[in-house]
C-alpha positions, -999 to +999 in steps of 0.1 A: +484-433+043+472-419+075+499-393+078+474-360+072+444-378+078+418-363+103+415-397+123+439-403+149+460-432+141+487-451+161+507-483+153+516-501+182+539-534+188+544-562+212+527-569+244+535-535+259+522-518+232+552-497+224+546-467+200+563-477+165+544-450+149+516-426+144+503-395+124+501-358+129+465-361+143+476-382+171+504-362+180+479-333+181+454-349+200+479-359+231+501-335+230+480-301+223+500-273+212+535-290+214+552-295+182+552-331+165+588-335+163+594-332+202+563-353+207+577-380+183+614-380+198+597-383+234+570-410+223+584-431+197+597-465+208+580-459+243+549-481+255+520-462+250+512-460+288+545-445+296+543-419+268+504-410+274+502-418+314+469-404+317+454-432+296+464-458+320+435-450+347+409-447+320+409-482+309+423-482+276+452-503+282+430-532+291+414-529+260+445-529+243+456-560+264+424-577+253+429-572+216+466-582+218+458-615+239+427-626+220+435-616+184+398-598+183+391-565+171+374-543+194+352-512+182+335-490+205+316-455+202+317-423+224+346-434+245+352-404+272+391-395+275+405-372+292+439-359+278+465-337+295+479-329+331+456-329+364+443-292+364+448-289+325+428-318+312+411-318+279+379-337+278+377-356+246+350-384+230+363-408+203+348-437+179+375-460+187+386-494+164+414-513+175+424-538+150+454-567+160+484-565+135+495-601+127+528-614+108+530-636+078+523-668+102+492-650+114+506-643+149+496-612+165+525-585+166+507-555+177+476-531+174+464-507+149+446-476+170+422-459+149+401-432+165+377-402+155+373-374+175+333-368+180+335-343+206+322-314+185+292-335+173+284-350+207+286-312+219+262-305+188+237-331+197+238-323+234+235-284+223+205-290+199+187-309+227+192-275+250+180-256+223+151-278+215+140-271+254+145-237+249+124-234+215+097-252+233+098-229+262+095-202+238+067-215+217+046-220+248+050-185+256+071-187+289+080-152+304+113-139+287+130-140+320+125-176+326+135-184+290+168-163+290+177-178+324+173-210+314+194-207+281+221-192+304+221-223+324+220-245+296+252-228+283+269-232+316+259-267+319+276-276+281+303-253+292+312-255+326+336-229+330+315-203+313+293-175+331+270-165+306+247-131+307+220-116+284+214-076+284+182-062+266+183-030+248+163-001+265+133+018+246+155+045+239+182+022+221+212+038+239+213+016+270+216-021+279+193-033+306+196-069+327+179-097+312+195-128+326+229-139+344+226-163+370+259-173+377+273-136+382+274-120+413+242-097+420+264-064+426+281-068+390+245-072+375+233-041+391+263-022+382+259-029+344+221-027+348+215+004+322+251+007+308+255+029+282+260+018+243+292+029+231+328+023+212+347+015+248+319+003+271+333-031+277+323-061+258+289-061+255+284-020+250+309-020+222+295-054+209+259-034+206+278-002+193+297-020+167+268-043+158+295-072+159+311-098+177+339-082+204+361-109+216+382-098+249+407-125+258+422-106+286+399-078+306+430-069+327+447-057+297+421-044+270+413-007+265+373-016+261+374-025+299+390+006+310+360+018+328+349-014+339+380-032+350+378-028+387+345-041+389+355-073+367+382-077+388+358-079+420+337-101+403+365-122+394+362-122+359+391-124+330+378-128+298+346-117+281+333-125+247+300-106+239+277-107+206+248-084+192+215-099+195+199-091+166+164-094+150+152-113+118+150-075+101+184-063+116+175-045+144+197-046+177+177-065+206+205-068+230+237-086+237+247-122+246+279-125+266+306-154+277+327-149+306+356-168+321+372-164+351+408-170+333+421-151+305+417-176+275+412-171+235+379-178+217+380-215+205+356-230+177+335-248+203+326-214+220+322-199+189+293-224+183+279-220+214+277-183+210+261-184+177+237-209+183+223-192+217+224-156+203+201-167+175+183-181+200+179-151+225+168-131+191+139-154+186+128-152+222+129-112+226+116-110+190+087-135+201+085-113+238+084-081+219+057-093+196+034-106+224+039-072+242+030-056+211+000-078+205-012-074+240-007-036+237-026-036+205-057-060+219-058-032+248-058-002+225-082-019+203-105-025+232-102+009+243-111+026+208-134-001+195-162+023+201-143+053+185-132+030+155-171+020+150-179+059+151-153+068+125-167+038+105-203+046+109-199+082+102-177+081+070-198+054+059-232+074+062-212+107+049-201+087+016-236+075+013-248+110+006-237+118-028-250+155-028-225+183-021-224+201+005-251+180+019-225+153+027-206+180+049-239+187+067-242+150+075-207+147+085-211+177+114-244+161+123-228+130+133-200+145+148-223+157+176-220+151+203-195+125+204-167+153+193-184+180+211-216+197+213-212+220+185-195+213+150-193+236+120-174+230+087-161+257+065-148+255+030-129+277+006-144+286-024-131+312-050-105+325-022-136+329+001-146+310+033-178+297+033-197+279+061-218+248+048-226+232+080-239+238+112-248+212+138-257+216+174-262+190+203-301+186+216-312+211+239-292+243+224-307+271+215-321+270+175-311+304+168-278+296+176-273+276+145-283+309+124-259+329+143-231+304+136-238+301+100-239+338+096-206+340+114-183+322+088-161+353+081-162+363+116-150+329+124-123+327+099-108+360+110-113+357+149-142+381+148-128+407+124-165+410+111-163+447+103-140+441+074-159+445+041-165+409+022-144+424-008-115+414+016-130+379+025-098+364+006-075+377+031-096+368+061-088+333+050-052+337+063-062+356+098-082+332+119-079+294+128-101+284+103-077+304+075-044+289+088-058+251+087-069+261+050-037+275+044-010+249+061-034+218+060-022+211+096-046+210+129-052+238+152-056+234+189-070+265+208-077+267+244-096+300+241-132+306+235-142+317+201-163+348+198-193+361+178-221+337+174-202+310+199-210+332+228-249+331+220-249+291+229-249+296+267-222+271+269-186+272+292-167+271+260-132+261+269-113+255+237-115+244+200-100+221+176-099+230+140-091+204+116-082+201+080-105+185+053-078+171+032-081+152-001-050+139-025-029+167-005-053+195-012-069+213+019-104+223+009-123+230+041-120+227+079-139+207+108-143+229+140-153+214+173-157+232+204-146+217+240-164+226+272-157+222+311-176+186+310-165+178+278-127+191+276-105+188+248-084+156+256-060+132+232-089+114+224-112+139+208-081+153+188-070+119+171-109+108+166-115+142+149-086+140+128-092+105+116-128+116+110-118+141+089-094+123+070-114+093+062-145+119+052-125+145+033-119+122+002-155+113-006-166+150+001-139+161-021-148+139-047-183+147-047-176+182-050-154+179-079-181+157-093-208+185-093-184+210-102-173+189-132-206+180-143-218+214-140-189+225-163-195+196-187-230+203-189-227+240-194-201+235-225-221+207-238-252+232-238-229+257-253-225+232-285-261+226-289-289+245-298-307+261-268-341+254-287-350+242-317-359+269-345-394+270-365-389+257-397-416+260-427-432+228-432-419+207-408-420+199-369-388+193-353-379+171-321-342+165-309-326+150-279-292+145-266-281+121-236-245+121-224-227+088-217-228+079-181-229+108-155-222+134-181-189+143-167-170+146-201-178+169-231-193+145-258-186+141-295-224+141-306-240+171-319-270+186-341-276+221-357-303+237-377-300+271-393-315+292-417-300+296-452-309+322-481-338+315-505-360+300-478-339+272-472-325+256-437-295+237-431-297+207-410-265+188-398-260+156-371-228+145-365-204+127-342-166+136-332-140+114-326-129+114-289-144+128-257-135+162-236-119+195-246-106+181-284-140+167-290-158+203-282-130+225-301-135+201-331-174+205-328-174+239-327-150+237-359-176+219-377-207+238-367-191+270-374-178+260-406-210+246-418-232+278-407-203+302-423-199+284-458-234+269-464-249+303-474-221+308-504-220+273-515-243+256-540-247+220-526-244+199-495-216+183-508-196+214-511-203+225-475-188+189-468-160+190-486-154+227-470-158+211-433-135+185-443-110+211-455-110+228-421-104+197-402-076+186-422-062+223-418-060+217-378-024+213-367-038+182-349-058+168-380-045+135-376-071+131-345-100+150-359-124+124-375-159+134-380-189+116-393-222+136-403-252+139-424-252+171-438-290+179-456-308+211-469-344+218-464-363+236-486-403+238-488-422+231-520-454+246-534-479+233-559-490+254-592-514+267-570-492+279-544-506+250-523-480+232-496-464+203-517-439+189-492-403+196-482-373+191-507-342+174-489-309+175-507-285+154-485-251+138-482-238+111-457-199+110-445-195+079-428-226+086-405-253+059-399-281+062-422-311+082-414-347+065-415-373+075-439-406+066-426-433+072-453-467+081-440-479+048-454-455+029-432-426+021-460-394+025-446-359+029-464-325+047-460-319+076-481-283+088-490-257+064-494-227+061-475-195+083-480-159+086-463-160+102-431-142+138-430-109+148-416-089+114-434-088+124-473-087+156-488-111+144-515-136+126-497-160+107-521-195+120-514-227+111-530-259+135-529-293+122-528-324+142-530-362+132-522-391+149-509-408+146-474-447+146-479-472+154-452-470+123-426-434+116-434-407+111-411-372+116-416-350+104-384-314+108-379-292+093-351-255+088-339-241+056-335-246+058-298-280+045-302-274+020-330-242+004-303-266+009-275-258-024-259-285-047-234-266-067-206-256-094-226-235-071-253-262-071-282-264-040-301-297-023-306-291-019-342-308-006-372-336-031-369-348-026-337-346+012-346-370+006-376-392-014-353-396+012-327-403+038-354-433+018-370-460+021-350-454+062-351-462+058-389-483+089-400-479+105-366-478+143-368-463+148-334-424+147-339-419+145-301-440+114-295-421+098-323-387+108-305-401+095-271-409+059-290-375+058-298-355+069-266-381+045-253-373+015-268-332+022-263-337+028-225-359-005-221-334-025-242-304-011-223-317-007-186-311+031-189-278+027-190-252+038-220-212+039-225-217+062-256-234+097-261-266+094-280-282+122-302-315+118-324-331+145-344-368+139-359-381+155-388-419+154-395-435+167-427-468+189-419 
């Protein structure tokens, strides 16, 4: 049953404890590497004290005698047993059970010996205890040299024949420096301190090179030790196993080595020690590096705290200035005098350099600012101010500003600039020109000069670059914002009437307000234009979407209506023509439009006196107009029809009515009806009518329009997420 079991088993008989039988584990334990068959022939049938004589002085025979004579079993733990000959002994620890063997009459005939080798478990406990002590040292931030020295001594205590060492990777990553080696000779430690990392650099240099454990069982014959063999011989070293110490992220930190004074192979327990203490060394070295980095970071933070506060304060102040280029002027003013006595900022606009900001330290002549502001082109081209402005685009490539704008890289010069700079009365010793770059685009350059008492050092360069980097994004955003808003405004203005015409018999007022900040072209529009026969066309509409597509659709609707209205007999026919034009577009599936198209014609009585304004109207999916009679009655004329751009034959119904003196016709887009208050409630048609009621009978179209827009603003708080257009027609 115990033939191949991992426990050590032997059957002993008689008072002399003759070895009657044993399993393979027994012979391997007492015989080491000798074969089982040879040991069996030598030991079986002999007293165990003769077969394994080293057991006699260790008291094990006394235990066997006690069990045999008294007939009671003995169980004991952690029994130290020295096996092997003197000088080559192997200390092992066993949990032992001695059981009496009895015959059928109950008399003791012999003893059953059972032993479990707990040497490795015992070593693991001791190893864990030593490792715990080292971890506690690491946790309390003990010096790295102290931790590594304690680690080496712990290993040498656990494995008395071992001499251990730790080498640390230097900052270059190419050499190993002395870390700890308490039992190696000083001359040896000094000789290998700073040894190179390479493929044939002993055990440690090679392990660091390969990033794997290197086992050299005999230094005297191993080619890895060719260059170090004589040194190892002088130190009395015959074997060396070295493991790379790796960080948690896979970076090399150093090496951990175990030396022996006699050649020997790597055993399992040696490997256990190497694994555990290599990890412990990695933890200690990483902690040490972290502490060094933290300490350095703390020093840098302390040294640069004022600089960081300056950058934050300045960039915040620049970002709070929403106007361009006033924010760049603010940047230049705040850069002085921290970065230097003078700061100028140049930007590239339409291929030309334009100086947008100049700031001088207190005490400098005021006229210098004007000279510097006028010297932008000269500064860009290092004084080539005699060239014509027609060559300004070429200038941007010649001087420091031009080069920085072209490359997006900082340029430092130790030469003093010319032109207006000479008028400052400063001993200028150099300058730094830093790019203003946002989203990969360099749009400007910040220049600061250095003087004899304010030299151009690394701190100034880093501060200027960081300040430019943090401020550039906000400055460029405001610059693009201003350009975009101006462009959208100009395009939108081109889609609306520059001024309302004078239409006989009515007074007009209109308003258009874009959503948000007006950065996109909206889809709301209105138009009034003359027609043959003293008629006038009136249109208000809302195009689906925003931006360029909305602009082209708006232009298509307005131009189509203006072109066909003089030729077609009814408003419905005009709306049908607009619908056909929308459907004919290649992207017609996205060209939806709601609109009201009306034609106005002044009427006269039998004696030629004014008799009101006749209105003929169709409504294609648009919000209904409000007809506010002079007597205060309100209703919505024109039944709804289908929006345009969807069906080739939209259902549209024309309605006709007459505006009498004091009557108001108010037309709005859905941006007004769907305006929301903070709670999300729509303004709606009821509030529209309520806003108009107090104006019943008023003859001033602007007053009526103001009442409407004031009511909407009061409801929404002045904010809107949609375009709003309104058109008021008042009959005279």
